N, C-alpha and C positions, 0 to 999 in steps of 0.2 A: 885519723881514725877516731870515730866515737863508739862509746858504748851505751847501748839502749837498754833500758830496763822496762820489762813488760810487766805491769802489776796484775796479779791475779788474786781474785777474791772468791774463795769457794764458800758458799753458804748452804743451808739445808736444802734450798729448792732451786738454786740458780748459781751460776758462775759469771763474774763479771771480768773483763779483760781491758786494760788500757795501756797503750793506745791500740785501737783496732780501726783501720789498719795500720801496721807499723811499716813505715817506708824507711828502708836503709840502703846503704852502699855495701858493695861486696868487700870493701876494705874495713867496714865496721864490725862491731861485735854486739851480740844481743844475749841477754839472760832473763829468765822469768823470776820474779820474786814474789812470794805469797804474802798477802797482807794480813794472814791470820795463820794459825797453826794447822789448818787442813791441808793435806798433801795432794798433789795432782801429777798427772804425767801428760806429756805432749805426744800426739800422733800426727804424722803427715800423711797425705795421699802420696804414695810413692817415696822416694828417698829423702825428699825435702831439701832445703837449701844448706842443711849443716851435715849431710851425708849419711843421715840415719833416719829411718822411718819413724823410730819411737825414742823418746828422751824420757828416761825415769826421772822422777822428782830430783834426785841428787845430780844428775846430769843437766837438766833443764835449768836448775838455780845456779849453775856454773857458767862462766863466759863461754859463748859459741861464736865461732867465726864462720861465716858462710862460704861454701866452695862452688855453689851455684847461683846463677841469677834467674829471676823470673818472678812469678806471682804464685804464691803457695798458701793454699788452704790447709790449716791444721786444726786439730781437736784438742781442747783441754779436757781431760777426763778425771773426774773426782776419784781419788782412791778409796774413800769412804763409801761412795755411791757411784760405781761405774756407769750406771744409767744416766748419771747427771753429766751433760757435755755441753761444750759451747765451741763454734766453729769460726774463729777469727782468720785474718789474712796477714801474711808478711810478703811485702814486695822488696826484692833485692834488685838493685841496679848497679851498673857500672858508675864509679864516681866521675864527676865532670872532669873534663881535660884541663890540666893546668898549664898546658903549653900555649904558646902563640902561633899564630899562622903566618 
């Protein structure tokens, strides 16, 4: 299991997210980390890979484990300016098989 940190920078006129896209396995964990004091939330189309459509700042910055696999578009929304948004991607896949044939 790996833990992925998604860096989020919210500025006056833009949001930056690294990495985009994030490619992870269903056995991995992810969390968002702000690079400054500006707060943000995460909104998925549908339930998203973590079982919730919306992750408040406090939840997003805590470790999340996916419960679904697939390609998920999400939106990072500035708390200070809700009109300021960015739409990155998370791809969750099954881990490679470690068994032999």
